[in-house]
C-alpha positions as a Markdown table, in Angstrom:
| # | Residue | x | y | z |
|---|---|---|---|---|
| 1 | Unk | 186.8 | -4.6 | 71.5 |
| 2 | Unk | 183.6 | -6.4 | 72.5 |
| 3 | Unk | 181.4 | -4.0 | 70.4 |
| 4 | Unk | 183.7 | -4.8 | 67.3 |
| 5 | Unk | 183.3 | -8.3 | 67.6 |
| 6 | Unk | 179.6 | -8.1 | 67.8 |
| 7 | Unk | 179.5 | -5.6 | 65.1 |
| 8 | Unk | 181.9 | -8.1 | 62.9 |
| 9 | Unk | 179.2 | -11.0 | 63.7 |
| 10 | Unk | 176.4 | -9.1 | 62.8 |
| 11 | Unk | 177.7 | -8.1 | 59.5 |
| 12 | Unk | 178.9 | -11.7 | 58.6 |
| 13 | Unk | 175.5 | -12.9 | 59.5 |
| 14 | Unk | 173.8 | -10.2 | 57.2 |
| 15 | Unk | 176.2 | -11.1 | 54.3 |
| 16 | Unk | 175.5 | -14.8 | 54.7 |
| 17 | Unk | 171.7 | -14.3 | 54.9 |
| 18 | Unk | 171.9 | -12.0 | 51.8 |
| 19 | Unk | 173.7 | -14.6 | 49.7 |
| 20 | Unk | 171.3 | -17.3 | 50.7 |
| 21 | Unk | 168.4 | -15.1 | 49.8 |
| 22 | Unk | 170.1 | -14.4 | 46.4 |
| 23 | Unk | 170.5 | -18.2 | 45.7 |
| 24 | Unk | 166.8 | -18.7 | 46.1 |
| 25 | Unk | 165.8 | -15.7 | 44.0 |
| 26 | Unk | 165.8 | -16.1 | 39.9 |
| 27 | Unk | 166.5 | -13.7 | 37.6 |
| 28 | Unk | 162.8 | -12.5 | 37.6 |
| 29 | Unk | 163.1 | -12.0 | 41.4 |
| 30 | Unk | 160.9 | -14.7 | 42.1 |
| 31 | Unk | 161.8 | -17.1 | 44.6 |
| 32 | Unk | 162.8 | -20.9 | 43.4 |
| 33 | Unk | 162.2 | -23.9 | 44.5 |
| 34 | Unk | 163.7 | -27.5 | 44.0 |
| 35 | Unk | 162.2 | -29.5 | 41.5 |
| 36 | Unk | 159.9 | -32.3 | 43.2 |
| 37 | Unk | 158.5 | -35.4 | 41.4 |
| 38 | Unk | 154.9 | -34.8 | 40.9 |
| 39 | Unk | 151.8 | -37.0 | 41.2 |
| 40 | Unk | 151.3 | -39.1 | 37.9 |
| 41 | Unk | 148.5 | -37.2 | 35.7 |
| 42 | Unk | 146.4 | -39.5 | 33.8 |
| 43 | Unk | 145.4 | -38.7 | 30.2 |
| 44 | Unk | 141.6 | -37.8 | 30.3 |
| 45 | Unk | 139.6 | -39.6 | 27.6 |
| 46 | Unk | 142.3 | -41.9 | 26.8 |
| 47 | Unk | 140.2 | -45.0 | 26.1 |
| 48 | Unk | 137.1 | -43.7 | 24.5 |
| 49 | Unk | 135.6 | -45.5 | 21.5 |
| 50 | Unk | 137.1 | -44.6 | 18.1 |
| 51 | Unk | 137.3 | -45.3 | 14.5 |
| 52 | Unk | 140.4 | -45.8 | 12.8 |
| 53 | Unk | 140.7 | -46.8 | 8.9 |
| 54 | Unk | 137.0 | -47.5 | 9.1 |
| 55 | Unk | 137.9 | -50.2 | 12.0 |
| 56 | Unk | 135.9 | -49.7 | 14.9 |
| 57 | Unk | 138.0 | -49.6 | 18.2 |
| 58 | Unk | 135.6 | -49.9 | 21.3 |
| 59 | Unk | 135.9 | -48.1 | 24.4 |
| 60 | Unk | 137.3 | -49.6 | 27.7 |
| 61 | Unk | 135.9 | -49.7 | 31.1 |
| 62 | Unk | 138.7 | -47.5 | 32.5 |
| 63 | Unk | 137.8 | -48.8 | 36.1 |
| 64 | Unk | 138.6 | -52.2 | 35.3 |
| 65 | Unk | 142.0 | -51.0 | 34.0 |
| 66 | Unk | 144.5 | -50.9 | 37.2 |
| 67 | Unk | 145.6 | -47.4 | 37.8 |
| 68 | Unk | 149.3 | -47.9 | 37.5 |
| 69 | Unk | 148.7 | -49.3 | 33.9 |
| 70 | Unk | 146.6 | -46.4 | 32.5 |
| 71 | Unk | 148.1 | -43.8 | 30.3 |
| 72 | Unk | 149.6 | -40.8 | 32.3 |
| 73 | Unk | 152.3 | -38.2 | 32.1 |
| 74 | Unk | 154.7 | -39.0 | 34.9 |
| 75 | Unk | 158.1 | -37.8 | 36.7 |
| 76 | Unk | 160.8 | -40.1 | 35.6 |
| 77 | Unk | 164.4 | -39.8 | 36.3 |
| 78 | Unk | 166.7 | -40.6 | 33.3 |
| 79 | Unk | 169.6 | -39.2 | 31.2 |
| 80 | Unk | 167.9 | -40.6 | 27.9 |
| 81 | Unk | 167.1 | -38.1 | 25.2 |
| 82 | Unk | 163.6 | -37.2 | 24.6 |
| 83 | Unk | 162.1 | -39.7 | 22.2 |
| 84 | Unk | 163.6 | -42.6 | 23.7 |
| 85 | Unk | 161.5 | -45.8 | 24.7 |
| 86 | Unk | 162.4 | -47.5 | 28.0 |
| 87 | Unk | 160.5 | -50.6 | 28.8 |
| 88 | Unk | 160.7 | -52.3 | 32.2 |
| 89 | Unk | 159.3 | -55.9 | 32.1 |
| 90 | Unk | 159.4 | -56.4 | 35.8 |
| 91 | Unk | 156.9 | -53.9 | 36.4 |
| 92 | Unk | 155.1 | -54.1 | 32.9 |
| 93 | Unk | 155.3 | -50.5 | 31.9 |
| 94 | Unk | 156.6 | -48.6 | 29.0 |
| 95 | Unk | 158.0 | -45.1 | 29.4 |
| 96 | Unk | 158.4 | -42.7 | 26.3 |
| 97 | Unk | 160.7 | -39.5 | 27.3 |
| 98 | Unk | 159.3 | -36.3 | 26.6 |
| 99 | Unk | 161.8 | -34.2 | 28.4 |
| 100 | Unk | 164.2 | -33.9 | 31.5 |
| 101 | Unk | 162.9 | -36.5 | 33.7 |
| 102 | Unk | 159.3 | -36.4 | 32.3 |
| 103 | Unk | 157.7 | -39.3 | 30.4 |
| 104 | Unk | 154.3 | -40.9 | 29.1 |
| 105 | Unk | 153.9 | -44.1 | 30.9 |
| 106 | Unk | 151.8 | -46.9 | 29.4 |
| 107 | Unk | 150.7 | -50.2 | 30.7 |
| 108 | Unk | 152.1 | -53.2 | 28.6 |
| 109 | Unk | 152.1 | -57.2 | 28.6 |
| 110 | Unk | 155.4 | -58.7 | 28.1 |
| 111 | Unk | 157.0 | -62.3 | 27.5 |
| 112 | Unk | 156.1 | -65.1 | 29.6 |
| 113 | Unk | 158.5 | -67.3 | 31.4 |
| 114 | Unk | 161.1 | -68.6 | 28.9 |
| 115 | Unk | 160.4 | -65.7 | 26.6 |
| 116 | Unk | 161.9 | -62.9 | 28.1 |
| 117 | Unk | 164.7 | -60.6 | 26.8 |
| 118 | Unk | 166.6 | -57.5 | 27.1 |
| 119 | Unk | 168.9 | -55.2 | 25.5 |
| 120 | Unk | 168.8 | -52.2 | 23.1 |
| 121 | Unk | 167.1 | -51.8 | 19.8 |
| 122 | Unk | 165.9 | -49.1 | 17.6 |
| 123 | Unk | 162.6 | -48.6 | 15.7 |
| 124 | Unk | 163.2 | -49.6 | 12.2 |
| 125 | Unk | 159.6 | -49.6 | 10.8 |
| 126 | Unk | 156.0 | -49.0 | 11.9 |
| 127 | Unk | 152.7 | -50.0 | 10.0 |
| 128 | Unk | 148.9 | -49.4 | 10.8 |
| 129 | Unk | 146.9 | -52.5 | 11.2 |
| 130 | Unk | 149.6 | -54.7 | 10.1 |
| 131 | Unk | 149.3 | -58.4 | 8.8 |
| 132 | Unk | 150.3 | -61.3 | 11.4 |
| 133 | Unk | 152.0 | -64.2 | 10.3 |
| 134 | Unk | 153.0 | -66.9 | 13.1 |
| 135 | Unk | 156.2 | -68.2 | 12.9 |
| 136 | Unk | 156.7 | -71.9 | 12.4 |
| 137 | Unk | 157.6 | -72.7 | 16.0 |
| 138 | Unk | 154.4 | -70.9 | 17.2 |
| 139 | Unk | 152.2 | -72.9 | 14.7 |
| 140 | Unk | 154.3 | -76.2 | 16.0 |
| 141 | Unk | 153.0 | -75.1 | 19.6 |
| 142 | Unk | 149.5 | -74.4 | 18.4 |
| 143 | Unk | 148.6 | -76.2 | 15.2 |
| 144 | Unk | 145.3 | -74.4 | 14.8 |
| 145 | Unk | 147.5 | -71.4 | 13.7 |
| 146 | Unk | 148.2 | -73.1 | 10.6 |
| 147 | Unk | 145.5 | -71.4 | 8.7 |
| 148 | Unk | 147.5 | -68.2 | 9.0 |
| 149 | Unk | 150.8 | -69.6 | 8.1 |
| 150 | Unk | 150.4 | -67.2 | 4.9 |
| 151 | Unk | 149.5 | -64.2 | 7.0 |
| 152 | Unk | 146.2 | -63.0 | 8.9 |
| 153 | Unk | 145.1 | -59.4 | 7.3 |
| 154 | Unk | 144.8 | -56.7 | 9.7 |
| 155 | Unk | 141.6 | -56.1 | 11.5 |
| 156 | Unk | 140.0 | -56.1 | 15.0 |
| 157 | Unk | 140.9 | -59.7 | 15.6 |
| 158 | Unk | 144.3 | -59.5 | 14.7 |
| 159 | Unk | 146.8 | -60.1 | 17.4 |
| 160 | Unk | 149.1 | -57.4 | 16.4 |
| 161 | Unk | 146.3 | -54.9 | 16.9 |
| 162 | Unk | 145.8 | -51.4 | 15.6 |
| 163 | Unk | 149.7 | -50.9 | 15.3 |
| 164 | Unk | 153.0 | -52.4 | 15.0 |
| 165 | Unk | 156.3 | -50.9 | 15.8 |
| 166 | Unk | 159.1 | -53.1 | 14.4 |
| 167 | Unk | 162.6 | -53.4 | 16.4 |
| 168 | Unk | 166.0 | -54.2 | 15.5 |
| 169 | Unk | 169.4 | -54.6 | 16.9 |
| 170 | Unk | 172.8 | -54.2 | 14.9 |
| 171 | Unk | 170.4 | -54.4 | 12.0 |
| 172 | Unk | 169.3 | -57.7 | 13.0 |
| 173 | Unk | 165.4 | -58.3 | 13.3 |
| 174 | Unk | 164.7 | -60.9 | 16.0 |
| 175 | Unk | 161.0 | -60.9 | 15.8 |
| 176 | Unk | 160.2 | -58.4 | 18.5 |
| 177 | Unk | 157.9 | -55.8 | 18.0 |
| 178 | Unk | 155.6 | -53.2 | 20.1 |
| 179 | Unk | 152.0 | -53.7 | 19.1 |
| 180 | Unk | 148.4 | -53.4 | 20.1 |
| 181 | Unk | 146.1 | -56.1 | 21.0 |
| 182 | Unk | 142.6 | -56.8 | 21.2 |
| 183 | Unk | 143.2 | -58.7 | 24.6 |
| 184 | Unk | 143.3 | -55.5 | 26.5 |
| 185 | Unk | 142.9 | -57.5 | 29.7 |
| 186 | Unk | 146.2 | -59.3 | 29.2 |
| 187 | Unk | 147.9 | -55.8 | 30.0 |
| 188 | Unk | 150.1 | -55.8 | 33.1 |
| 189 | Unk | 150.9 | -59.5 | 32.7 |
| 190 | Unk | 153.3 | -61.8 | 31.6 |
| 191 | Unk | 151.3 | -63.2 | 28.5 |
| 192 | Unk | 153.2 | -62.8 | 25.3 |
| 193 | Unk | 155.9 | -64.6 | 23.3 |
| 194 | Unk | 158.6 | -61.7 | 23.6 |
| 195 | Unk | 156.7 | -59.2 | 22.0 |
| 196 | Unk | 155.5 | -55.8 | 23.9 |
| 197 | Unk | 151.7 | -55.4 | 23.9 |
| 198 | Unk | 149.8 | -52.1 | 24.3 |
| 199 | Unk | 146.1 | -51.2 | 24.6 |
| 200 | Unk | 145.0 | -50.4 | 20.9 |
| 201 | Unk | 144.3 | -46.8 | 21.9 |
| 202 | Unk | 147.8 | -46.5 | 23.6 |
| 203 | Unk | 149.6 | -48.1 | 20.9 |
| 204 | Unk | 148.1 | -45.7 | 18.3 |
| 205 | Unk | 149.1 | -42.8 | 20.7 |
| 206 | Unk | 152.4 | -44.2 | 21.0 |
| 207 | Unk | 152.9 | -44.6 | 17.1 |
| 208 | Unk | 151.8 | -40.9 | 16.3 |
| 209 | Unk | 154.9 | -39.7 | 18.4 |
| 210 | Unk | 157.5 | -41.8 | 16.8 |
| 211 | Unk | 159.4 | -41.2 | 13.7 |
| 212 | Unk | 161.7 | -44.0 | 13.3 |
| 213 | Unk | 165.0 | -44.5 | 14.4 |
| 214 | Unk | 164.3 | -43.9 | 18.1 |
| 215 | Unk | 166.3 | -45.7 | 20.9 |
| 216 | Unk | 164.5 | -48.5 | 22.6 |
| 217 | Unk | 165.9 | -49.9 | 26.1 |
| 218 | Unk | 164.5 | -53.2 | 27.5 |
| 219 | Unk | 165.8 | -53.3 | 31.1 |
| 220 | Unk | 166.7 | -56.7 | 32.7 |
| 221 | Unk | 164.4 | -58.8 | 34.6 |
| 222 | Unk | 165.8 | -57.0 | 37.8 |
| 223 | Unk | 165.2 | -53.6 | 36.3 |
| 224 | Unk | 168.8 | -52.9 | 35.4 |
| 225 | Unk | 170.2 | -51.2 | 32.3 |
| 226 | Unk | 171.3 | -54.1 | 30.0 |
| 227 | Unk | 175.1 | -54.4 | 28.8 |
| 228 | Unk | 174.1 | -56.8 | 25.9 |
| 229 | Unk | 171.4 | -58.3 | 24.2 |
| 230 | Unk | 169.9 | -61.3 | 26.0 |
| 231 | Unk | 167.7 | -63.6 | 24.0 |
| 232 | Unk | 165.7 | -66.7 | 25.4 |
| 233 | Unk | 166.8 | -69.9 | 24.6 |
| 234 | Unk | 165.7 | -71.4 | 21.2 |
| 235 | Unk | 162.7 | -73.8 | 21.7 |
| 236 | Unk | 163.5 | -77.4 | 21.3 |
| 237 | Unk | 162.8 | -78.9 | 18.0 |
| 238 | Unk | 160.2 | -81.7 | 17.9 |
| 239 | Unk | 161.7 | -85.1 | 17.2 |
| 240 | Unk | 160.5 | -86.3 | 13.7 |
| 241 | Unk | 158.2 | -89.4 | 14.2 |
| 242 | Unk | 158.6 | -91.9 | 11.2 |
| 243 | Unk | 155.0 | -92.9 | 10.2 |
| 244 | Unk | 154.8 | -96.7 | 9.7 |
| 245 | Unk | 154.4 | -97.8 | 6.0 |
| 246 | Unk | 151.0 | -99.5 | 5.4 |
| 247 | Unk | 151.4 | -103.2 | 4.0 |
| 248 | Unk | 148.4 | -104.1 | 1.9 |
| 249 | Unk | 146.8 | -107.5 | 3.2 |
| 250 | Unk | 146.8 | -110.5 | 1.0 |
| 251 | Unk | 143.9 | -110.6 | -1.5 |
| 252 | Unk | 141.1 | -113.3 | -0.9 |
| 253 | Unk | 141.0 | -115.9 | -3.4 |
| 254 | Unk | 138.2 | -115.3 | -6.2 |
| 255 | Unk | 136.4 | -117.6 | -8.2 |
| 256 | Unk | 133.9 | -116.2 | -10.6 |
| 257 | Unk | 130.5 | -117.7 | -11.0 |
| 258 | Unk | 129.4 | -118.4 | -14.2 |
| 259 | Unk | 125.8 | -117.1 | -14.8 |
| 260 | Unk | 122.8 | -119.5 | -15.8 |
| 261 | Unk | 125.0 | -122.6 | -14.8 |
| 262 | Unk | 124.2 | -124.8 | -12.0 |
| 263 | Unk | 126.5 | -124.3 | -8.9 |
| 264 | Unk | 127.4 | -128.0 | -9.0 |
| 265 | Unk | 128.7 | -127.8 | -12.4 |
| 266 | Unk | 130.8 | -124.7 | -11.5 |
| 267 | Unk | 132.5 | -126.6 | -9.1 |
| 268 | Unk | 136.2 | -127.0 | -9.7 |
| 269 | Unk | 136.9 | -130.5 | -11.0 |
| 270 | Unk | 138.6 | -133.2 | -9.1 |
| 271 | Unk | 141.8 | -134.2 | -9.8 |
| 272 | Unk | 141.9 | -137.6 | -12.0 |
| 273 | Unk | 142.8 | -140.5 | -10.2 |
| 274 | Unk | 146.2 | -141.9 | -11.2 |
| 275 | Unk | 146.2 | -144.7 | -13.9 |
| 276 | Unk | 146.8 | -148.3 | -12.8 |
| 277 | Unk | 147.9 | -151.1 | -14.7 |
| 278 | Unk | 145.5 | -154.0 | -15.1 |
| 279 | Unk | 146.7 | -157.5 | -13.7 |
| 280 | Unk | 146.8 | -160.2 | -16.1 |
| 281 | Unk | 144.9 | -163.3 | -15.1 |
| 282 | Unk | 146.8 | -166.4 | -15.2 |
């Protein structure tokens, strides 16, 4: 009896070990391992100098860009389809999903206090070296921008940088863009008026990957998926100041002088004395 039990235990153990090994071997007969997140892999030569549409884009000192904001391939857990853009304002990063739990990560600059927003949108349009037209409320905040009220042509100093990716939600354009910037040192900060800024070399790379119609998700301030579109409150309108009406001062009296006539003779004549009735002499 004891021998039979021993044989049975050995048989069960052998079968269990065989099943375990079979589960760890793929169809090619090679052992498989559970996929683990890999270390981020930086894209070499991402920030070299280049020329685009005959406009020079200077090289950037990579060592001055914080490591977490450099372009790199990363492990990124998500159920979103490849091509989706996911923006995390709290971490100041943008992920472009390239495959199952894989993405390209870019450093970004997001809206400063009072300009934050969250929700979903789609890529409705994209333009190279776009014209920038400041909205009236921005001109109110910074009157020197009035010179561009009809639009600033694209170029190396244009605030939209080398590319602009236009976003709409339910067909409505709320003025938000993903765009480049000549102010690359602002990346990693809350510095914009709600748009998503990218290094020019990075926005060109993202621009070349998208076709239009891609889903864009902007997470909430605490990194959660948005349940609705949340926009910043409208800026208060400046009260109109009535300018005082200028009242002209009274004109001084003007007495012309006659040329060649002595001044004494030009003095106004004295009023004649009232006539008196002579008294009769008795």
